[in-house]
N, C-alpha and C positions, 0 to 999 in steps of 0.2 A: 659567267662568260657570255659575251654577246654573240649574236648570230653573225656569220660571215657568208657572204654570197660571192662565189667565184664565177664571174660572168664570161661566157664565150670561150672557155678553154677547150682544147682538143683533148678529150679524155683518151688516154693511151694512143694519142696520135690520130684518133678518128674524127668524127664530126664534132663541130662545136656544140658544147652543152654548158648549162649552168650547174653549179654544185653548191648546195646550201648546207652549211655546217651549223649545227645547233649544239653548243656545248662541246662534248667530246665525240659526238657522233655525226656522221653524214645523214642529214634529214631527207634530202631529196636530190636526185640527179635528173635533169631534163632540160627542155627548151623553154625559154620565157619564164623562168622562175622569178618570184619576187618575195621579199620579206621586209616588212616594215621595220625600220630601225636597224637593219643589218648593215655591217660594214661591207662595202662593195669593193671587190678587186676586179678591175677591168683586165681580162686575160685573153683578149682576142689574139689568135695566132699562136698562143703559147701552148706547150704540151703539159698536161696534168698526169702525173704518175702516182702510184702508191708510194709512200715513204720508202726510201731505199734501205736495205739491210746489208751490213757488211759482216761477213762471217770470219774476217781475219784482220783485226786491228791491234796495233801495239800502242797502248796508252801509257806505258812506262811507270805508272804509279802503282804501288810504292817503289821507291828506291832510286829512280832516275828522273826525278822531277825537273832536272836541268834540260831534259829532252822534251818531255811532255807531261801533262797531268791529266787526270780524268776530266777536269774542267776544260782545259784548252783543247784536248782531243775531241771532246763531245761538241765543243763550239765549232771546231773544224768539220766534224761530221755533219752538223746541221747546215753549215755553209755549203757543203757538197750535196745536200738533199737527203741525208740519212736521218732516219728516225730511230734506228737501233744499230748497235755495233756489238760484236763479240770480241772481248778483250783477251789477248793472248797471255799465257801464264809466265812468260820469261821476265818476271819482275824481280825485285830484290827486297824482301825475300820472295822466292818463287811461290806462285799460287798453287801450292800442292797440299794445302790444308783447308778445312772449312773456314777457319778464321780469316785467312787471306782473301779467299774468294768473296766472303761476306763483306769485307772491308771495301773491295772494289765495287761490289754491287751497291752498297749503301752510298758510296761517293757518287755513283751515277744517279741514284735517286735524289741525292741532295742538290746536284747541280742542274739537272733537268733539261739540258739541251737535246738529249736523246736518251733512249733506254740503253743501259749497259748490261750485257750478259757476260759474266766472266767465263772464260774457258779454263778448266782445271788441267794441271800437269798430269801426264800419264805416269811419270816416274818421280820419285823423291829427288828434289833438287835438279831435275832434268838430267840426272846422271845416268839414266838408262839401266840401272841395276836392280831397282826395287820399286814395285808398284806404289804409287801415291794413294792417298785416302779417297779413292774414287767414290765409294758409296757414301762416305761422310759429306763430301762436296755436293753430291747429288741431293742428299737429304737436308742440306743446309738451307738457309734463307735464300741463297743465290740460286738454288735449284739447278745446278750445273748438269748439262746434258752432253756437252762437247768437251773432249779431252785431247790435249796435244802437247808435245814437247817442242813445238815449233821453234826454230832456231837450231835445234838438234834433232837428229833422226832417232826414233826408237829402233836401233839397229839390231838388237838381240831378238831373234825370231821367237824364242820362248816367252820373253817378256811381252812381245807384241801379241802373241796368241792369248796369253793370260788376260791382257787388257781387253781384247775383243770379247773374250768369254765373260769377263766381269760386266762390261757395259751392256751386254746383251740382256742381262737380267732386268734392267730398267729402261731399255729402249734407247740407250745412249749411242754415241758414235765416237770413234777414234779418228782424229784428223792427223794424218801422217805428213811430216816433213821428209820427203823422200830423198835421202842423200846418204849413200854408202860411204861412211867416213874414211875407210882405207883407200878408196878410189879418189878421194878429194883432198888428201893431205897436201898442204901447200898451194892449193888451187886458188887462182886469182880471178879467172874469167873462163868463159866457155872454151873448151878444147877444140881447136880447129885451125884454119889458115891464119886467122888474125892473131891468135895466141902464139903461134909459131913465129910469125913475123915480128911480134912485139917482145918475144922472149919472156912472156908471163906464164906462170904455171897454169896448165889447162884443167878444166872441170868437165870431164867427159859426160856425154848424155847418158851413157850406160849406168853411171852412178845413181841417176834418178830412176831410170827405167827398171833396173834390177830390183830395187826396193818395191816399186809399184807392182811388178809381176809377183813377187813373193807375197805381198800383203793382200792382193786380191784373191790369191789362192788360199791364204790363211782365213780370210773372211768367208770364203765359200766353205771351207772345211768346218769352221766354227758355226756358220749360219748367223753371222753378225754383220754390222755395218762399218764400212771404212770410207773415209773421205780423204781425197788426195789434195794436199795444199799446193798452191802455186805451181801447177803443172806447166812445164816449159818446153818440152821437146816433141817433135813429130812422132818419135817412137813411143813416147808415153801415151800420146793420143791413141795409137793403134792398140796398145795394151788395154787401155780403159774401154775402148770400143769392143774389143774381143771379150773382155770380162762381162760387159753389159749384155752381149749377145748370149752368154751362158747363164744369164739371170743372176749374176753375182750382185749383191747389194753394195755397189760402189758409186760414189759421187765424186766430182772433181771440180776444181776451181782454176781460173786463170786470172792473172793480174792485168790491169790496164797497161802497165809498162811492157809486159811480154806480148801484148797485142800490137804494139807500135814500134818499140825500139829494138835494135839489133846490136850484135857485138862489134859492128863497125864503129859505134860510138866510143868504144874504148880506145881507139886510136888517138883520141884527144888526151888520154891519161887523166881525165877529169874524174876524181873519185865519186862525183855525184852519180856516175853510171855503174858504180860497184854495188852489186846487189846479190842476194842469195835466194833462189838459184840465179845464175848469171844470165845476162842478156844473151840470147842465142842467135841463130842465123835467120836470114830472110825466109828460108824454106820453113824453118820452125814457126816463125810468126804467121805465115800463111796457113800452115796446118792448124795452128791454134785458133785462128779466126774461123776456119771452116768447121772445126770441131765445136766451137761455141755456137755457131749457126745451126748445126744439125743436132745439137743436144748431147753429143758425146761428152762435152764439158758442160756441166750443169749451170755454173754460176760465174759471175765476175766478183772477185774479192780483192780489196785494195792492197793487203799486206802493208798498210800504212806503218812505216818504220822511221820515226823521227830520231834525229841525232843532233847534238849541239854542234855549233860551228867548228870547234876545234877537232871534232872526230871526223870531219870531212875535208877540212881545209888543211891537207897534209899530203905527203907522197902517197901514191896509190897503194903500195903494199901495207902501209900502216893504217889506212882508212877503214872505218867501220862499213859494214854492208847494210844497205837499205835505202829506201826512198819514201818520202811522204807522198800520200796519194788520195786522201779523202776528198780534198777540195777540187781535184781535177779529174776524178774517175769518170764521171758522167760525160764530161767533154771528150775524153779520149775514146770512150765507147761510141759516142755520137760520130766521131771522125772515122774510126776504124771499122765500125759495124753498121751504123745506120746510113751514113753518107756513101758507103760502098754498096749498099743494097743487100747486105747479108742479114740484117735484122730489122724488123719493124719496131716501132715504139712499144707495141704490145709485147713483143718478144723481149725487149729490153726490160720491161716491167717484170717478166718472168725471171730473167737471169739475174736481176739486181734487187728484186724484192720478194716475189712469191717463192722462188726456189730456195734462196738462202734462209728465209724464214721457216720454210718447211724442214730443211735439213737440220737447222739448229733449234727447232721447236720454239720459235720466238712468238709467244702468245700476243695476239692483237696486231701483229705486223704481217706484211705480205698478204693483205686482204684486198678484195675487189673494191674498186671505186664505185660503190653503190649504196643505196639507202640502207641504214641500219648498221653500217660498218664503222669501225673506229676511224676518226678523221686524222689519219696519218698520211700526209700528202706532200708531194713535191711539185712545184710549178717551175717549168723550164722555158726560158726564152731561147729556142733553138736557132733563131736567126742571128743571134749575137755572135760576133767575132772579136777576139781581143787577145793581146799578148799576155802571157802568164807573168805576173809580178808577185814573187813570194813575199815582198814587203807587206802586202795586203793580206797575207794568210792569217787565219785565226789560230793555226797551230803554233806551238812555241818554237818549232824547228822550221828550217827553210831549205832542207836538202831535197829540192825537186829537180828532176831532170828536164823539166819543161820551161825553165826560166827563159823568157824572151821568145818562146815559141808561140805562134798563133794557134789557138784552139777554138773550136766552135762551142756555143751554148753557155748559158749562165743561169744558175739557179736563182730565181727571184724571190721565191717564197718556200718555206718549209713549215709544215704544221705537225705538231706532236699532240695527238689527241685533241685537236681543235685549237690548240694554242700556237700562235705564230712564234717560231724560233728564229726565222729569217723573214724580213720584210724588205721588199725592193732591193734585194741583194745584200742587205746588211743585217747583222745579228740583232735580234730584238732585245 
């Protein structure tokens, strides 16, 4: 591998510096660096971040390759500046055994656009009645540390307690999809004024908040770690804030779409806005932004949920829930958090790289941009403005809520252990 010199980039949004990559490692960071024979990338004015890490991605393989594959999903991830993603377990078959998680892990290694760390199911078949092979998945080649039934809630308190006790033995974490199923039967969108006016089944905030409250108390009782997936309400923020004030080992994530979009979008009846948990109110959006800024919410996670055209191009009630998000996440965070003054670029690096890597124990990722560290890096042209065109996505699916919307920022380069996966905005 040749040497690469990134010249004049704003490292974490700070002063312009040069970064010299030699093989898989950052050799030096400083002003006026030179390296004979190095490939030079002129990066004046651009932001250099550690490679992004997504703790919540749906790659769909095995079983739903019509939506996404590990190859297309990791290409989408690289395009968005990600060097590692955690792949959710709701595949077909479900990733509830060592064999399935190893299959996903090896597909990630084979394709090489970013590292893929499988997430194991908490329960067999995501059915919520019997614990899956947690220990075997952890001991497998995939080395699973995060377990989730995402898409479904681990609604049985006894099963949730047992899962928390089990993963404690090896320092794992249970990532909960907080949705009380009885309170959301037939729900189509956020319960509130808009749902009443549209006549759509409402999804109350308490369905999320009640599960979070239960699970943080269970985590405290057991002395284990719990992570809250796609937190979406102001009430959930307050519960997590309270739990952290008690010293409970809880972390939480927010998606880009919950930082930007509200349930008012559902008035269009466009199923692209149908998502789980649903888009909430403006008050919720503002609370989520403040919580991400003050650290109550630890990370941004995409919940990248690709679907084929036919699963979204239909009437609202029949449409699948979910949005693609890997290729637009950093732009949405720039618009909602950086340009509003709520986060610095250094804080973005924490919420989108350091913290998710720490929660998921992603080795070699979420590391400082400094000499001797792995060269997992993302270069962003933050001055760029452009309309989102899903026709240019690397993802196999196109179900983005941002089509035609102008968003700031464009990833120009992504490096995975010193190897360029994206160059000048295009996949290498």
